[in-house]
SEKOLZA-80887 format. One record per atom (N, C-alpha, C): residue in three letters; z, y, x. Coordinates in steps of 0.001 Angstrom, whole numbers, plus 500000, padded with zeros to 6 digits. Atoms other than C-alpha are relative to their C-alpha. Last residue first. Example, Ala and Ser with C-alpha at 12.3 -4.5 7.8 and 13.67 -1.06 7.14 Angstrom:
<selums>
ser499940498810499180ser507140498940513670ser500730501090499230ala500000498810500890ala507800495500512300ala500000501200500900
</selums>
This chain:
<selums>
asn500707498823500502asn321737644535472644asn499076499657498837lys499109498876500255lys324487642140473699lys499299501207499367lys499005500374501007lys322406638971473357lys500870501191499604glu500675500099501298glu319442640533475179glu500987499679498899tyr500272498635500475tyr321672641609478070tyr499373499964498613asp498724499420500443asp323020638059478477asp499795501399499423leu499584500729501192leu319515636573478626leu501282500592499427leu500941499625501064leu318356639229481073leu500403499354498682lys499593498670500451lys321496638689483174lys499100500490498863met498793500215500789met320635634992483354met500528501327499449phe500453500512501299phe317132635986484468phe501190499697499086thr500623498863500690thr318644638131487233thr499485499570498627asn498952499217500662asn320925635209488152asn499430501207499262val499765500608501303val317878633058488900val501025500808499214leu501219499887500813leu316864635412491709leu500216499463498591arg500169498592500391arg320395635810493112arg498782500167499083ile498954499733501003ile320973632070493127ile499851501421499472his500494500583501255his317634631674494922his501024500193498873glu500999499089500554glu318793634110497631glu499460499472498674val499282498881500623val321935631995498189val499012500957499340lys499846498838499123lys319725628973498841lys500736501097499244lys499588500471498678lys319728625464497377lys500157501133501012cys500365499080498911cys319580626400493706cys500561499504501329asn499021500195498930asn319743623499491247asn499583500839501210ile500508500368498684ile317735624769488261ile501123499895501034glu499033500965499470glu319565624953484931glu499615499517501398leu498926499253499353leu317601628134484143leu501097499086500548ile500396499750498609ile314573625943483460ile501068500782500761lys499523501070499127lys316317624636480344lys499686500260501475lys498686499639499460lys315766627968478599lys500527498967501001asn499229501198500304asn312063627262478136asn501357500148500701met499666500902498894met310864630835478361met500685498755499461ile500019501362500542ile309294633525476202ile500195499025501154val500053501002498938val310231637101477160val500114498619499374ile499647501330500505ile309393639796474597ile499808498986501120ser500409501006499029ser309417643456475720ser500528498638499551leu499504501343500277leu309480646168473032leu499449499021501032cys499156500136501178cys309123649940473375cys500660498629499848gln499422498733500447gln307248651399476294gln501105499783498980ser499817499729501430ser306615648062477949ser500633501367499737arg501287499511500529arg305178647682481445arg500181500510498573ser500105498529500002ser308803647569482652ser498603500514499662val499201499405501078val309288643942481610val499757501506499900ala500391500542501305ala306423642569483717ala500755500687498856val501296499441500401val306977644854486721val499620499537498597asn499889498553500158asn310683644033486989asn498688500598499476leu499291499789501263leu310119640314486439leu500115501488499703arg500930500359501063arg307489640252489196arg500647500190498626asn501070498999500082asn309723642158491599asn499071499714498826arg499448498793500637arg312750639982490863arg498911501044499818ser500077498746499248ser310721636871491687ser500565501183499206phe498856499181500402phe311880633848489669phe500025501351500725tyr499776500094501448tyr308525632041489784tyr501117500927499529phe501093499445500803phe307473633209493245phe500379500053498526asp500134498576499658asp310745632702495130asp498906500665499168val499002499232500752val311341629401493305val499840501494500251asn498605499983499561asn308162627881494700asn500888500917499157arg499830499151498829arg304947627106492838arg501486500126500302pro501128500238499096pro303907624353490442pro500064500850501265leu500522498777499391leu307383624344488847leu498845499688500954ser501370499722500447ser307745621191486756ser499376501215500677glu500887501027499460glu310820619792488521glu498535500279499667ala500122499820498542ala312675623049487883ala499023499002500612asp498751500176499265asp312025622893484154asp499726500100501495ser498909500579500794ser309468623614481446ser501333499923500727ser499489501271499468ser306928625994483023ser501269499537499264thr500859501202499930thr305125628633480900thr500686498698500419met499558500558498723met306985631926481622met499456498589500252ser499986501455500181ser304996633669478861ser500336499347501338ile499990500715498715ile305810637394478921ile500164498508499737ile499570501373500276ile304860639492475890ile499858499215501298thr500396501014499020thr304678643249476393thr500557498652499552val499403501333500036val304634645820473591val499517499170501193pro498788500025500828pro304075649607473461pro500732498658500045ala500356500250501397ala301678649346476403ala501283500043499185glu498913499998500970glu301677650243480097glu499463499714498607gln500410499836501397gln299585649956483249gln501216499967499088gly500483498642500232gly300519650594486888gly499572500252498572gln499155499009499331gln300808646901487721gln499384501385499842phe499449499012500924phe298807645020485072phe500916501021500672ile501049499103500499ile296442643041487309ile500542501094499091asp500679499265498925asp299215641495489428asp498984501007499465ile499397498673499868ile301273640563486357ile499291500844501048thr498798500100499175thr298914637717485571thr500522501415500219gly500215500200498567gly296517638358482727gly501293499699500722val499263501160499492val295973638982479020val499732499850501492arg499671499674498603arg294890642200477308arg500920498912500538ala498588500063499619ala293335640868474093ala500178500271501492glu499625498756499328glu289771642046473371glu501444499991500510lys500809499782498802lys288496638526472576lys500455501216500804pro501225499220500211pro291303637806470113pro499304500361501308leu499727498653500503leu293797635148471258leu498690500755499790ile499452500088501363ile293245631376471550ile500290501366499381ser500840500825500874ser290903631216474579ser500504499965498559lys501237499277500307lys292541634124476383lys499135499235499005leu499655498952500966leu295875632329476107leu498767500825499616tyr499739500625501303tyr294391629243477791tyr500299501063498939asn501287500413500567asn292876631313480590asn500179499331498641val500753498795500349val296212633046481269val498689499620499315gln499437499514501259gln298056629708481160gln499274501258499526val500306501025501007val295747628266483828val500521500441498631asn501335499765500551asn295918631538485781asn499624498972498938phe501044500883499482phe299672631139486282phe498663500248499303pro499981500115498534pro302581633591486020pro498822499235500582ala499600501368499647ala301801634739482449ala499944499858501518val499897500335498573val301602638260481006val500442498551500165val499485501367499909val300433639439477584val499924499553501456leu500310500640498717leu300076643201477156leu500628498612499996ile499192501141499579ile299978644467473561ile499502499496501349asp498605499575499874asp298806647902472387asp500929498877500446gln499804499336498715gln295124647143473042gln501443500429500241ile500011500994498925ile295103644631470172ile500298500623501358asp501177500868499936asp296087647254467595asp500082499100501234leu500220500695498742leu299287648987466510leu498745499136499932leu499906501451500068leu299035651280463506leu499694499386501358arg501315500643500047arg299812654978463879arg500202498496499950asp500044501429500311asp302790657287463421asp498556499507499973thr501072500348500946thr303176660646465124thr500034498494499786thr500295501394500320thr306165662180466901thr498834499875499016asn500543500090501351asn306537665539468649asn499578498556499732glu499130500780500879glu308807665324471692glu499565500035498546asn499196498987500702asn306879668047473534asn500944499385498986glu499123499348499021glu305591665455476028glu500893501068499362asp500681499307498916asp304199663371473144asp501016500711500901val499481498651499780val305885660710471006val499254500643501155glu500128499572498610glu304770657450469436glu500386501468500126thr499696498577499826thr305988655854466216thr499900500342501477phe499356499674498729phe304268652498465643phe500201501507500082ser499892498576499696ser303356651060462245ser500792500222501289thr498682499427500292thr302468647368462248thr500024501470500418gly500027499374501319gly298778646405462123gly501334500590499580ile501224499220500229ile299084643978465024ile499974500510498556ile499966498676499378ile302728642923465528ile498780500846499665lys498915499161500502lys303307639964463176lys499880501452500472glu500186499810501443glu299927638302463706glu501082500899499410tyr501143499111500201tyr300185638813467452tyr499829500320498516leu499511498641499761leu303655637242467409leu498891501026499811asn499226499602501169asn302206634106465801asn500540501418500146lys500986499765501057lys299586633829468541lys500691500461498722ile500657498715499718ile302344634259471107ile498976500329498922ile499037498920500260ile304466631462469604ile499325501358500165lys499826499930501452lys301467629109469471lys500952501136499625gly501222499420500555gly300613629854473098gly500106500177498496glu499871498555499800glu304232629186474048glu498766500731499495glu498951499502500890glu303930625742472470glu500181501509500146leu500586499829501331leu300591625040474132leu501026500607499046ser499092500338501093ser302171625610477543ser499340500308498661lys500568499707501317lys300055625563480711lys500966499537498920gln500751498740499939gln300948625657484399gln499409500401498659arg500004499489498637arg303685622986484425arg499331501379500044cys501083499051499697cys304667621929480939cys500140500477501444ile499848499377498696ile306730618862480021ile498777500864500305glu500716500705498939glu306517618185476297glu500175500761501312lys499859501419500350lys308959619188473566lys499280499120501021his501145500889499772his309377622660475085his500328498553499615lys499565501366500299lys312225624635473550lys498846499004500109ala501184500745500456ala310366628000473690ala500331498557499641asp499940501314499365asp313636629970473854asp498863499147499438ile500318501100500905ile312686633515472851ile500016498695500784phe500158501275499292phe314349636442474643phe499752498911498962val499775501191500828val313838639909473137val499749498762500859ile500439501233499349ile314178643180475059ile500385498813499116gly499129500774499132gly314416646579473357gly499352498768500603thr500053499644498577thr312875648329470356thr500838499008500798asp500952498897499828asp312102647847466651asp499794500342501468pro499423498652500039pro313820644444466615pro498917501059500199leu500116499286498734leu311897641257465734leu500652501373499877leu499579500981499003leu312861638854462936leu499945500616501396lys498828499545499251lys312629641955460756lys500579498948500957glu500211500357498595glu309081641018459716glu501200500370500871lys500441501397499944lys309696640922455937lys499871499514501444lys498813500830500215lys311711644146456098lys499654498518500135ser499610500068501409ser308645645812457576ser501214499087499875phe500260501270500676phe308551646460461309phe500443500076498542asn499401499987501334asn308483650103462377asn499649498718499245ile500937500749500836ile307904649875466103ile500664499817498643lys499528501236500626lys309816652573467945lys498871499348499213arg501019501045500179arg309461655591470216arg500614498783499312lys500679499840501286lys311959658405469579lys498913498951499751glu499162500540501086glu314381657390472328glu499287500022498662thr500229501444500109thr311642657893474954thr500812499369498858leu501134500278500877leu311660661677474302leu499791498495499789pro499623500076501417pro315184661945475742pro498843499618499076leu500109498691500638leu313915661122479270leu500310499868498514tyr501127499809500919tyr315233657883480706tyr499995501428499464lys499629499468501309lys317429657371483755lys498736500180499146leu501148499620500827leu317006655227486865leu500463500420498607arg500378498597499761arg320036655292489188arg498848500477499106ser499563499181501157ser321741652107487959ser499658501483500165asp498621499551499729asp321202650557491442asp500552500921498913tyr499967498665499402tyr317444650398490773tyr501416500570500126phe501012499794498961phe316560646775490004phe500120501332500735asn500318501202499235asn319252645214487816asn499013500208501142glu498827500721499514glu321064648181486294glu499637498884500977ser499217499155499098ser317995650413485981ser501156499235500635ile500781499801498781ile315721647744484501ile500824500784501022phe500063501283499286phe318352646707481945phe499286500154501342asn498651500333499540asn319135650305480953asn500017498680500770cys499657499272498777cys315447651248480829cys501362499582500541ile500679500700498906ile314631648569478260ile500414500639501329lys499547501393500037lys317158649703475641lys499311499141501053pro498673500198499406pro316568653337476656pro500462498548500044his498987499731501011his312820653076475857his501368499730500613leu499099501029500512leu310811653028479051leu500944500514498922arg500558501164500688arg307779655215479641arg501046499200499241arg500578499528501257arg308788658746480617arg499524498829499141thr501147500734500518thr311119657500483339thr499551500590498664lys500268499850501429lys313425659752485360lys498752499199499607asp499029500708500838asp315077659007488719asp499783500138498499ile500386499389501285ile312375659814491232ile500753499256498910phe500111500987501067phe314245658766494394phe499666500727498702val499675499521501342val313547661161497280val499801498866498997gly501078499657500923gly313602660120500929gly500529500444498651lys501285500595499618lys315509658916503970lys498850500384499072asp500356499563498652asp318714660992503914asp498654499445500460pro500443498603499935pro318961660725500121pro499575500464501389ser498872499072499847ser319120656902500259ser499476501427500169ile499964499279498735ile316210654852498913ile501160500988500042thr500460498610500123thr316717652337496144thr500212500732501326asp500868499839501172asp316953648534495980asp499478501417499827gln499305499299501075gln318253648038499537gln499029500227498838asn499479500931501020asn316642645346501714asn500878500659498941glu499189501037499348glu316129647731504681glu500754499131498991leu498854500299500852leu314935650683502584leu500895498893500545leu499030498903500053leu312691652178505263leu501259499625499227tyr499478499723498657tyr310831648960506127tyr501112501055499948asp499145501129499598asp310385647846502537asp500685500290501337pro498763499997500810pro309126651324501536pro500939498862500373val499099498941499542val306746651319504570val501257500087499124ser500420498698500518ser305266647955503601ser500985501045500507asp499245499462501138asp306111645111505927asp499316501248499458gly500635500428501243gly303406643558508132gly500738500463498763ser501222499223500222ser304484645580511165ser499264499592498730lys500010499517501375lys308010644153510879lys498723500774499656gly498842499213500418gly307822642020514009gly499953500368498536pro498820500057499114pro304301640864514789pro501127500875499478his499739498696499395his301947640506511812his501231499902500893leu498710499984499331leu300389637172510792leu500180501336500709ala499990499713498562ala297554637463508285ala501427499947500549ser499983501296499312ser297520635723504899ser500042500188501513thr500671500021498701thr298433638819502913thr500109498612500611pro499996501324499362pro299368639542499321pro499244500028501317ser501345500543499853ser299972643250498630ser500063498620500648ser500603499671498713ser303448644074497407ser498620499370500061leu500702501035499254leu304492644053493782leu499453500523501322gln501169500519500701gln307193646328492391gln499247499071500945met499549500951501010met310727646818493706met498848499546499098gln499919501325499397gln309291648382496867gln500511498954499023asp498843500653500588asp308208651411494863asp500057498570500531gly500065501422500295gly305775653853496402gly501305499469499453ile499520500203501371ile304837657370497414ile499901498513499679ile500123501399500419ile304476658265501113ile500655499817498637val499044500202501091val303818661915501984val499762498597499442val500203501176500852val302137662343505394val501111499914498955asn498777500373500712asn301746665598507341asn499680498853499038lys498884499484499208lys299153666562510003lys501340499596499382ala499311498781500432ala296492664402508405ala501144500385500940ser500867499034500672ser293803661793508977ser500671501345499767leu500763499273498983leu295709659796511592leu499104501076499387ser499304498766499619ser298132658898508780ser499277500791501077ile500302498934500960ile295661656366507365ile500573501329500466ala501434499689499911ala295821654148510460ala499622501155499080val500227499333498707val299626654331510617val498538500408500127ile499492498629500125ile299864653538506882ile499759500778501300asp500915499231500848asp297646650467507254asp500410501474499951gly501236499798499239gly299713649173510189gly498985500809499229ile499733498898499071ile302904649708508196ile498748500307500819ser499104500326498894ser301442647463505505ser500226501233500867leu500579499828498669leu299980648740502243leu501022499670501078leu501114500936499859leu300675647617498675leu499375500056501388gly499454501341499913gly304124649248498675gly498931498939500165ser499877500364498585ser302303652500499431ser500633498622500196glu499862501473499987glu301229652723495800glu500125499483501435asp499412500568501216asp300183656355496464asp500012498473500101ile500353501413500067ile299600657785499944ile500731499375498815phe499061500662500899phe299579661585499803phe499540498557499833ile500598501146500674ile297818663170502803ile501092499311499196tyr499120501023500551tyr298719666689503841tyr499159498831499490asp498637499486499860asp297111669374506034asp501017498954499530leu499305499699501256leu293897667388506438leu501389500546500289lys500588498793500586lys291848667638509636lys500689500400498693gln499002498970500271gln294141665216511446gln499411501308499461asp499291499533498806asp291225663090512782asp500880501233499779cys499449498708500451cys289063662725509629cys500876500663501066val501016499248500727val286711659958510785val500505501369499549pro499853500164501450pro289204658745513370pro499045500924499261lys498847499288500529lys287731659038516881lys500126499713498505gln499899499794501443gln285369656808518853gln501284500734499637tyr500467498657500347tyr284758657273522553tyr500128500301498500ser499184499005499299ser286816654291523806ser499608501434499662phe498690499837500634phe285232652061521159phe500825501116500636his499049500954499434his281723652637522542his501379500305499423leu499432499688498683leu279659654761520178leu500894498869500490lys500958500388498962lys277559653328517339lys500524500258501410ala499820501414499668ala280511653394514912ala499054499535501105asn501318500529499635asn280503657199514942asn500154498566500495asn501021498959500119asn283323659198513339asn498598499487500318val500186499264498747val285550656202512739val498830500961499852gly501232500255499261gly286897654829509463gly499956500793501306thr499723500746498769thr290529654842508322thr498737499659500794phe499351499146499001phe290483657533505627phe500248499295501334cys500663498686499926cys288005656028503153cys500547500833501156trp501195500111499163trp289246652517503869trp499317501340500205ala499618499960498584ala292682653417502498ala498779499977500914thr499126501080499576thr291167654147499093thr500325500148501487gly500678501279499835gly289765657504498022gly501008498934500390ser499252501164500478ser290571661156497522ser499170498736500163phe500770501220499772phe289618664429499196phe500838498826499496leu499371501282500325leu290833667862498084leu499038498852500286asp498538499880499999asp290210671464499129asp500701498652499847ala499344500312501276ala286549671187500110ala501509500087500155asn500221498882500916asn284337672670502834asn500618499752498630met498709499530500531met285678670376505540met499844501239499133lys500161498592500406lys282213670058507184lys501315500632499537ser500481499228498845ser282791666853509185ser499874501482499673phe498908499881499033phe284945665368506420phe499571500854501198glu499113498947500504glu282144666150503970glu501211500186500910leu500673498710499790leu279682664145506041leu500891501149499550lys499931499734498570lys282099661205506171lys499346501343500338met498641499539499711met282486661424502404met500155500320501487glu499855498585500359glu278708661273501948glu501393500534500323asp498845499889500890asp278403657989503848asp500263501478499722glu498744499585499371glu274940658064505381glu501098500077498943trp498893499916500951trp271605656414504574trp501288500328500745asp498764500671499598asp268730657228506917asp501091500191498941lys500169501450499988lys265208657957505676lys501297499236500309lys498991500538500920lys265562661591504614lys499906498469499905gly500672500700501081gly262318662463506419gly500943499364498993pro501413499636500170pro264225663325509544pro499345499157498913gly500891500168498851gly267930662640509016gly498576500421499702thr499968498909499019thr269904662142505829thr498947499750501075lys501018500128498957lys269896660067502646lys500025501225500911val501117499057500111val273128660022500678val499020499773501152arg500852500036498807arg275815657410500013arg498801500918499769gly500543501325499756gly278641657969497537gly499261499940501321ala500747500063498740ala280925660921496892ala499544498569500239asn500020501322499391asn282005661488493297asn499138500031501257lys501296500682500007lys282553665192492620lys500146498616500637ile500103501103499050ile285835666839491690ile498676499263499830phe499897499542498622phe286156670309490129phe499780498906501048asn500713498739499796asn285248670031486458asn499925500390501469gly499242498907499413gly286154666373486114gly499161501247500210gly499596498950500928gly284375664137483628gly500799501133500580glu501026499309500786glu284141660942485623glu500618501140499204phe499412498817500624phe286097659274488415phe498892500765499285arg500434498720499440arg284585655856489076arg500686501137499256lys498919499424499194lys286589652746488225lys499600501310500660asp498818499817500838asp284414651546485331asp501140500664500751lys500141498769500790lys281300652156487450lys501220500281499131asp499665500298501392asp282406649512489968asp499986501292499187ala501191500551500651ala280558650334493213ala500239499721498520gly500284501403499730gly283335652591494398gly498761499549499254ala500264500851501157ala283409656384494470ala499702498574500429lys500818501092499492lys285046658292497314lys499829498974498885his499365501306500166his286341661339495457his499048498920500482phe500891501154499962phe285415664842496549phe500815498726499870gly499534501262499450gly287131668137495740gly498947498918499974lys501138500878499799lys286631671823495074lys500480498716500652phe500076500581498665phe289333674008493614phe498757499122500056ser501059500985499796ser290011676240490632ser500040499478501435phe500442500006498607phe292931678215489265phe498951498901500154lys501128499129499650lys293733679284485734lys499763500100501508asp499471499002499078asp297182677700485242asp498926500913500583asn498867499307500617asn296065675829482122asn500524501120500882leu500512499186501102leu292650674965483572leu501118500807499358ser500759498884499429ser294095673819486887ser499468500919498913met499075499035499421met296743671729485089met499237501213500538
</selums>
């Protein structure tokens, strides 16, 4: 954007130890690490903290820890101040659903104005700590008060998706976002061009496959693994029509990186990794939040209610289903032993959770 609009700026990004997650290749942003300071350059200092003291840049970025430190840890607590202490005009907190209210309060001390960006219908951050009252809630959870979308008097709902094909967007919108989420016209042009021989799968939308387990499965399903391996053979090498921001389309062949495979349990994840190609993108939904692919395959693994290794709230989580299905640009395939939907719900909230999966099954039949 800066190059197109012909403006420049200076910025620093707090770089982590993982080289794969460092910001590289920017013309205006420099990675900030640790530098030697003091007499003889013998003392190591956090470079971002030094830059905060000088404020000679236009942009600073990093994780929550970057903005919640203190100016001098050697001083008594009563004399310490936030490392940035309202020196920033604005701070934008992305993925705020992963942060508690306490985290947000600590971060907000860095700036005069705070813009909170997040989606409470996606995954929250796991925590084992006990927080008094609602202080452990994320800010989106706190503000929305159990509603699926934010009201106009409390914030702005971004109601357009560039990722989801209409056949996926409609289900996601109706069941997770009060029917307020709309799709951009360009998403209608994406499709997988299966040959007539492979027409068992649609070009777009949501597909439900009943795994019909013959053996009881808890955290690992060989039958679902076999189905997924077969789907890989059908999908890889198939023509895919993608579209750019100007709605121009190009065709290319799908490869291993174009498929996300999601399972609720690490045992099933490890099994799928062992039978699929080495480069396959396989994991629990936690590691795929924020990512996307033309195709997602969801392996629900467990056979019935008695086989669930974890509680109903986890397995039938609306948030986890939302994130899993909405990673897909074009085609989302849900593999489940249909018998598990016969679960005897003992709480009203559990009825609501299971009902979302029933709606998924009904939606797939109608579309």
